C-alpha positions as CSV (number, residue, x, y, z in Angstrom):
1,X,-14.8,-34.3,0.5
2,X,-15.7,-31.0,-1.3
3,X,-14.0,-27.8,-0.4
4,X,-16.3,-25.0,-1.5
5,X,-14.5,-21.7,-2.0
6,X,-16.2,-18.5,-0.9
7,X,-15.6,-15.6,-3.4
8,X,-15.6,-12.0,-2.4
9,X,-13.4,-8.9,-2.9
10,X,-10.4,-8.3,-0.7
11,X,-10.3,-5.2,1.5
12,X,-8.0,-2.7,0.0
13,X,-6.5,0.8,0.7
14,X,-4.9,3.1,-1.9
15,X,-2.9,6.3,-2.1
16,X,-1.5,8.5,-4.8
17,X,2.0,9.7,-5.5
18,X,3.6,11.7,-8.3
19,X,4.6,8.7,-10.5
20,X,2.8,5.8,-8.9
21,X,-0.5,4.7,-7.4
22,X,-0.3,2.2,-4.6
23,X,-3.0,-0.3,-3.7
24,X,-2.6,-2.6,-0.6
25,X,-4.8,-5.6,-0.4
26,X,-5.2,-6.6,3.2
27,X,-5.2,-10.4,2.9
28,X,-3.3,-12.4,5.5
29,X,-1.6,-15.7,4.5
30,X,-2.3,-15.2,0.8
31,X,-1.7,-18.0,-1.7
32,X,-2.0,-18.2,-5.5
33,X,-1.7,-14.4,-5.9
34,X,-2.5,-13.3,-9.4
35,X,-2.1,-9.6,-10.4
36,X,-3.2,-8.5,-13.9
37,X,-1.9,-5.1,-15.0
38,X,-3.7,-3.7,-18.1
39,X,-3.5,-0.2,-19.6
40,X,-6.8,1.0,-18.0
41,X,-7.8,-2.0,-15.9
42,X,-6.4,-3.8,-12.9
43,X,-7.2,-7.3,-11.6
44,X,-6.2,-9.0,-8.3
45,X,-7.1,-12.5,-7.0
46,X,-5.8,-14.8,-4.4
47,X,-6.7,-17.4,-1.8
48,X,-6.5,-15.9,1.7
49,X,-6.6,-16.9,5.3
50,X,-6.8,-20.3,6.9
51,X,-10.2,-20.9,5.3
52,X,-8.8,-20.3,1.7
53,X,-11.3,-17.6,0.9
54,X,-11.1,-16.8,-2.8
55,X,-10.7,-13.0,-3.2
56,X,-11.2,-11.3,-6.6
57,X,-11.0,-7.6,-7.3
58,X,-11.3,-5.8,-10.6
59,X,-10.9,-2.0,-11.1
60,X,-11.4,0.2,-14.1
61,X,-8.7,2.7,-13.4
62,X,-9.1,6.5,-13.4
63,X,-6.2,6.9,-15.9
64,X,-3.9,4.7,-17.9
65,X,-0.9,2.9,-16.3
66,X,2.3,1.5,-17.7
67,X,1.6,-2.2,-17.2
68,X,5.3,-3.2,-17.9
69,X,6.6,-0.9,-15.1
70,X,3.9,-1.9,-12.5
71,X,4.8,-4.4,-9.8
72,X,3.5,-6.2,-6.7
73,X,4.9,-7.6,-3.5
74,X,3.4,-10.2,-1.3
75,X,3.9,-10.3,2.5
76,X,2.3,-12.5,5.2
77,X,-0.2,-9.7,5.9
78,X,-1.0,-8.1,2.6
79,X,-0.2,-7.7,-1.1
80,X,1.1,-4.2,-2.1
81,X,0.6,-3.3,-5.8
82,X,2.6,-0.4,-7.3
83,X,1.0,0.9,-10.5
84,X,3.2,3.1,-12.6
85,X,1.2,6.1,-14.0
86,X,1.4,6.4,-17.8
87,X,1.3,10.2,-17.3
88,X,3.6,11.1,-14.3
89,X,2.8,14.2,-12.3
90,X,-1.0,14.0,-12.8
91,X,-2.9,13.6,-9.6
92,X,-5.6,10.9,-9.3
93,X,-8.6,12.2,-7.3
94,X,-9.9,8.6,-7.1
95,X,-8.7,5.2,-8.1
96,X,-11.7,4.2,-10.2
97,X,-12.8,5.5,-13.6
98,X,-16.4,5.9,-12.4
99,X,-17.4,7.9,-9.3
100,X,-18.7,4.8,-7.6
101,X,-18.2,4.0,-3.9
102,X,-16.7,0.5,-3.5
103,X,-17.4,-0.9,0.0
104,X,-14.1,-2.8,-0.1
105,X,-11.9,0.2,-1.1
106,X,-10.7,3.1,1.0
107,X,-8.1,5.8,1.0
108,X,-5.0,5.1,3.0
109,X,-4.7,8.3,4.9
110,X,-1.6,7.2,6.7
111,X,0.3,7.3,3.5
112,X,-1.6,10.0,1.6
113,X,0.3,13.1,0.7
114,X,-0.9,16.1,-1.3
115,X,2.2,16.2,-3.4
116,X,0.6,18.2,-6.2
117,X,0.4,21.2,-3.8
118,X,4.2,21.2,-3.4
119,X,4.7,24.0,-6.0
120,X,7.8,26.2,-6.3
121,X,5.7,29.2,-5.2
122,X,4.8,27.6,-1.9
123,X,8.3,26.5,-1.3
124,X,9.4,30.1,-1.9
125,X,6.7,31.4,0.5
126,X,8.1,28.9,3.1
127,X,11.6,30.3,2.6
128,X,10.4,33.9,3.1
129,X,8.5,32.8,6.2
130,X,11.7,31.2,7.6
131,X,13.7,34.3,6.9
132,X,11.1,36.5,8.6
133,X,11.2,34.3,11.7
134,X,15.0,34.4,11.8
135,X,15.1,38.2,11.4
136,X,12.7,38.8,14.3
137,X,15.6,39.0,16.6
138,X,15.7,38.0,20.2
139,X,18.1,35.7,22.1
140,X,19.8,33.0,20.1
141,X,19.5,30.7,23.0
142,X,16.3,29.2,24.4
143,X,15.2,30.6,27.8
144,X,16.0,28.7,30.9
145,X,13.5,25.9,31.3
146,X,13.5,25.8,35.1
147,X,16.7,23.7,35.5
148,X,16.0,21.3,32.6
149,X,19.8,21.3,31.9
150,X,20.6,20.9,35.5
151,X,22.6,17.7,35.9
152,X,22.0,17.3,39.6
153,X,20.0,14.3,40.8
154,X,16.2,14.7,41.1
155,X,14.4,13.6,44.3
156,X,13.0,10.6,42.4
157,X,16.4,9.4,41.3
158,X,17.1,7.7,44.6
159,X,18.1,4.0,44.6
160,X,15.2,1.6,44.7
161,X,15.2,-1.1,47.3
162,X,15.9,-4.6,46.0
163,X,12.9,-6.9,45.4
164,X,12.5,-9.8,47.7
């Protein structure tokens, strides 16, 4: 009996942080996971799912990484790769060296954060805004919210009849 392996890239999501770039390969029940960290290239392969589909991904990276400090972790649902940037504090506008659209790769907007915009000047502006709001005066207490703090029973707090 011949088991033929189907090869195709694994679906992946990525996001950028100050010191790391994260790539999550969405492969359930992965086996034989191999991750290859090179200075400007990244490789991933595994067998996934009940059909043992062979997934292979290779990426020429936007910038260099520290391959000795880069790691990966496998779970039952995915493989998360943590690539340590060679140059911390530099934003990556994309994961790949070339401006090519890879149909298997997308941005993980649930984890994306524009950390490079968190400058000292903006934090200072936020502090000034907070001071302005605090100095506007008014009552220190919130207005009465129509009995929201009233501890008396509501009309719908009556005892429910027992189920038969």
